[in-house]
N, C-alpha and C positions, 0 to 999 in steps of 0.2 A: 431476564430477557436473553442473556447470553449463556444459559445453562448448558446447551449442547456443546458450544465451543469450549467452555471451561471444563466440562466433564471429559472431553477428549484431549485436554492438555494443550489446546491451541493458544499460544501466547502472543501470536502476531499473525495478522492477515491483512491483505490489501484489497481495496475495491478500485478497479480500473474503470474510468469513465471516458471512453474515447470521444464522446460527443463534446464534453467540456474540456477534454485534453488535460485531465488531472488524475491523480492517484491519491486515495485516502488510505493512510497507513493506520491500522488499529492495533495497539499494543496493550497487553494486559499489565497494568501497573497497580499494585496495592489494592487488589480486589475489584478493579473495574477496567474497562477498555478506555484508553485515551486515544482520540482520533486526531490525526494531523493531515490536513489537506495540502498537497504539494502540486505545483504547476511549473511549466516552463523549464528553466535551467536548474531547478532544484535537484539535488542529489539525494537518493534514498539509500541508506545503509541498513542492511538487515541485521537484527540481533541474532537471528537463527543461522544464517549462512555467513560465516566469518570471511572477511576480505572480499566481499562482493558488494558492488554498488550499481545503481541504475540512475541515469539522468532522465527525469520525467518526460522531457520533450523528445526522447530518442526511441521509444518503442516503435517497432516497425508499423504496427497497426495505426498509430497516431500519424505517422508521416504519410501514409498512403490513403488516409480517409478522404473520400470524395462524396459529394452529394449531387 
C-alpha cells in the first residue's frame, strides 16, 4: 500500500484536515506506518526537522476557516 512512500525514503508525512481541524501524523516504524491523529492544543514534534514544533490549533488556515 505504501510502496511509493517507502521507495522514496519517506519516513514521516502529515495529513492536514482543515474541516475536522486535525492533523494525522504518519511515521514509518518497524516496517509500517503508524498513524496518530492530533487535535486542539496537541503539539506535534517532527522526527525529521529537529527543534521544530507545531500546535495543531494554530495553523493559519485553521484559524481563518469560514463557511
